[in-house]
SEBA-180468 format. One record per residue: x, z, y of N, C-alpha, C in turn. Coordinates in steps of 0.02 Angstrom, whole numbers, plus 50000, padded with zeros to 5 digits. Layout:
% residues N
XZYXZYXZY;...
***
This chain:
% residues 249
545565425555836545415418755790545875414455794;545795407855735546265402455740546305401555830;546765400055825547095395155907546775387855890;546645385555841546425378855840545905378655860;545065383555864544625384755893544665390055925;544735387055994544495392356061543915393956099;543765399956095542885400556104543145403756171;542395401356207542525404856267542595411856301;542655414156356543075421956358542165424356393;541995428956384541505430756401541555439856418;541285442756446541455450956465541505454856384;541815460656394541805464656325541705470856358;541385471756387541275479056439540715483156395;540765488956358540135492256328539485490356353;539235491656327538435492556333537885494156311;537535498156302536935503256248536755498056215;536405498156144535985490856110535395491456150;535115487356135534435487656172533815484056107;533515486156119532755487056066532595479756052;532755477156003532815468155998532525468055894;532275460655900532475457355830533135455755800;533565454655857534175452555832534575460055794;535005458555741535335461955735535915466755770;535795473255758536595475755807537275476455779;537495472855820538305473755796538705475855835;539225480755817539625485055876540325481455873;540725477155922541245475555887541935481855922;542155484055898542755487555918543695482755913;543625480455973544455478155993544485475756040;545335477756057545495478956106545795473956136;545905469656114546165461956115545475457056140;545595458356238545045454556256544825446856247;545235443356220545035435356201544745437056145;545045440756073544745442156030543945445356027;543975447556068543385453256064542815448756107;543235443756153542535437056175542125432656130;542835432056090542675424556056542155427355964;542135436355961541765439055916541055437455946;541415440656005540375441356028540345434956030;540455428856068540265424056069539725420755999;540225423855949540005418055889539445424555866;539435429755854538955433155827538235434555873;538415433755950537755432655990537415424855975;537715420455954537615412655919537305413955840;537305419255817537115419955757536445423455757;536295425955826535635430955828535605438355824;536525439755847536705447055858536605450555894;536375454555908536555459055981537085461155992;537565463056019538255462456027538515469456083;538755473656058539035478356112539835479456093;540095479056148540865479256133541335482856152;541845488356130542045492456167542785491156129;543335494356191544075491556182544445497056156;544125506356138544505509256117544355515256080;544715518956037544375520255973543795526255976;544065532556050543625536456061542865533556081;543015528256139542255526756164541945524956092;542155521156041541815518255987541255523555951;541985525355949541455534455890541205537455949;540955537356008540745541056040540125535856036;539995529256030539395525056039539105525255963;539365525355923539315527655871538825532155849;538835538655874538705545455892537745543055928;537975542355974537105539856012536805531656002;537125527655958536815521255940536805520155883;536125516255856535985514655797536335507055782;536615505455706537055496855710537035495055652;536875490155647536735486455571537525485955545;537835487355586538755482955549539145483955634;539705487455582540305487255663540785484355617;541015479355664541855477355663542325479755673;542805483555649543325488555678544125487555682;544265484655731544805484455730545395491255713;545875490755686546385496255649546895496855702;547175493155761547785494955784547245494255863;547025502255884546805502355949547125509156003;546965509256042547345511456097547055520656091;547385522756089547255530756066546885532655992;546375532456013546105534055912545905527055876;546415526955822546675520255796545735518555746;546085514355714545195512955684545085517055619;545685518355571545695522655501545255529555554;545625533455613545265539855625544695538955647;544365533755681543655530355684543145533555628;543285527455577543015526055523542975533855503;543505536755485543595543955444543005549155490;542825549155549542675552255599541665551255579;541805544355576540975542355569540955544555486;541235543755428540985545755377540795554755362;541455557955404541255566355411540765566955435;540255563855455539765565155502539285563355480;539075556555423538615558055373538295548455394;538895546355437538645538955465538885534055423;538465532655385538605525455335538205520155365;538275516955429538395510755445538955508855403;538965500955396539275496055356539875494055409;540515494255383541035493655439541365488655380;541635482455435542035477055420542835479155470;543125479155422543925480355456544175475555481;544505474755536544775469055584545545470655571;546235467955556546865469055562547365462455562;547755465155592548255459855582548885461455536;548585467655511549175471555481549215469355392;549765466555356549835467455289550025471555263;549845477855282550055484155231549515486155183;549665485355133549055485655101548865495255079;549515498155100549215507755099548555507455158;548605503055205548065506355284547255503855227;547475496455203546775495455161546465497455125;547045500555074546895506355043546495512455063;546785513455132546525521455146545925517955182;545865513455213545085512855231544515511155191;544905509955131544195508155076544125515655048;544475518155043544645525155029543975528755075;544155526755136543755531655190543085528555197;542885524155154542285521155140542185514155190;542775509555228542555502855262542105497955167;541805492555214541665489455168541945484155170;542045478755193542565474355177542895474755250;543565468755251544115468955278544105459855295;544315458255353544555452655386545375452755407;545825448455393546405448355397546395442955472;546755444755527546715440855567547365436655557;547595429055601546815425955605546415422455566;545835422155587544875420055545544965415755594;544225412155557544165407155587543425409455619;542885406155654542265408055671541785407755608;541915402755559541595402255520541525407455442;542365409655445542595415155403542035421155410;542215421955496541725427555519541135427955496;540515422155517539955422855488539875425355438;540425420755384540175421655303540355428555287;540695433055311540785440155292540195444655322;539895442355375539645446955407538795443955386;538715439255362538065436655329538015442855256;538645440955226538665443855183538645452355185;538745457155226538565463855261537845464155258;537585459355293536915460655292536365458455246;536745454255199536345452755146536465456755087;536885459855083536985467355055536385473755071;536385474355134535845479255148535095476355102;534955472855111534305471055081534265470555015;535015472154973534835475354907534775480054871;534395482154805534165489154798534935489554744;535025498254781535665502254756535535504454685;535995501654641535885503654573535425510554561;535195510054483534765518254467535525521554458;535275526854477535965534454458536065532954386;536595534654382536915534454298537555540754307;537545542954246538135549754250538205548054162;538945545754157539335547054105540065550154096;539975549554032540875555154032541325547753969;541835548654026542225541254001542845546153967;543165550153962543405555553933543395560653932;543625567253886543335575053900543555578953940;543955574953994544245576354048543975572554113;543625568454110543285562554157542475561554128;542125563154197541585560954195541175555554272;540915554454253540595551454338539935552154349;539555552154410539135552054419539195546754481;538855540854475538555535554496537985536154546;537635541454550537125543954588537425546154651;537915551554637538245557054690538905554654701;538895546254684539685544954712540145549654678;540075551954634540685557554612540965554154552;541645554654541542105558554468542375565654457;542305566754408542565573954406543155573854350;543565575454362544325576354335544805580654330;544785583054282545345590554275544995597254310;544215598154314544165602154374543865599154436;544185592154460544275589654546543675587354552;543425586254589542895580454608543345575954656;543225570954653543395563254678542725558554691;542905558554770542405555054804542485547154786;541835544554753541855535754765541535533154826;541935527954843541495523554902540985520554854;540285520454903539685515854880540055508654841;540605504354868540765497654872541125499754779;541475507154765541935507554698541365508354656;540695512354679540055512554635539685507054614;539665501254660539365495054637539795492254581;540455492154588540915487854540540965488354492;540925498054475540975500254397540145500254377;539725498354408538925497254414538935491054381;539325487754421539185478554374539515476954328;540295480454318540675477754256540465484154200;539965489254226539825490654153538925487554146;538705482254185537985480054145538275474354125;539025472154125539095464654111539845465954058;539715472154022540355471053993540505469053917;539795466653913540115459953853540345452753872;540605455853928541135447753938541605447154007;541685443354009542315443654086541935441554135;541955447154193541865446054244542225445454304;542025437254343542675435254364542735436854434;543145434554477543265438154544542725436354576;542505428754568541995424454595541285428454590;541005431454529540665436054508540445442554552;540925443354563541085451254590541025448354671;541345443954683541145442554786540405438654787;540195436754733539415436854756538725440154727;538975445354667538355448754660538435456254681;539195457554708539195464854731539165463054798;539725458354828539855458054925539475453854947;538875450754915538425443154924538905439554949;539175437354950539555432554978539145425254960;539005421955008538775414354971539325410654956;539995410755000540375406054958540935411254919;540925412054866541135416154829542005412454822;542065406154844542705403554847543405407554904;542885411054946543235413454987543785415254994;544325415555052545205418755014545055423755034;544935431154988545135438855012545455442154959;545875447654949546105451654925545775457054904;544935457754952544695461454934544455465554871;544305459354843544135463054747544775466154722;545515464054733545885465654708546295473554726;546085474854774546025479554814545715486654804;545195486354804544505490454774544735490854708;544825487054648544845487754581545575492354572;546045490354631546675495554622546305504454644;546035503554702545595512654733545275511054661;544995511554640544435512154554544685515254520;545165511854498545745513654420546215519154453;546185520054510546685527754525546015534954537;545585533354534545055536654518544905537654442;544735532854429544405532854358544965532754293;545295530054295545915530054244546215534954214;546235537654161546875541454149547485540954155;548005533254171548265533954176548245524754213;548055524954278547975519954325548615512354306;549195514854292549605509854286549475506554209;548915511754188548885506754100548205508554090;547945501654117546865505454132546735503854063;546285506854068546105508453991545115505353996;544835508354027544135503254060544195498354102;544375497654155544355490154205544885486754194;544905484254126545525479354108545725473354141;546275468954154546425464754191546045460354119;545745454254122545955448654086546205442854150;547115443454094547535437154151547275430054160;546945429254236546965422154233546085421154231;545735425854232545095426354202544815432354249;544965436754245544595441854300544755450254263;544045453854254543965460854232543575460954190;543555465454143543125467554083543155475954090;542515477754094542585484554073542545486653997;542875491553977543085492253905542845501053878;542235502653835542415509053844541885510553774;
***
């Protein structure tokens, strides 16, 4: 959290989620002051918070408890956040995950999104930004998924949005749900340029689409690597400089 906005320190010992009308959030953060601030902000937003400080304990809780959202730090003692996420997705856990990171390494963020992370926040962040991102994730849960669609991009590349798969040159590549949502949205609006704000509002479900984040750009890079014949020279997901993106097929 930002130093200019001190938050009260409360305990961060893990406890099992209880049956309540509050939304259930698992916070995985090893810095006690940050975990305490997260807990305080989320509880004020009517969330039932469980906090844990290491990756192995977090993974165990995901196996035994049901959560509506997980805030997952990448730099953790023992098992790191990316390994926690990978094990969750392999086990079929589709809980929405918001990555917390102090890292500026795009490769880590790309891997996190490839493993199925839904969004990220770079430290330090304000309580207001935190709650905006969390609310966006909860709104996304209430939006129906787009109808399954299958289509051919090139003779060698086909897409199955229903199965979250790209088939190219005899190989199956997994799409993340977010990548599928982006592609579906771009195709649905292929008659115009889709702005970054459009995507943040209608795909990420942010109320304030002017929020500072590179998550759209990072997801576009990951999507192009999977569906473009040459990701360095995009054919389908085209950039309209200074405006946004346009689907061209």
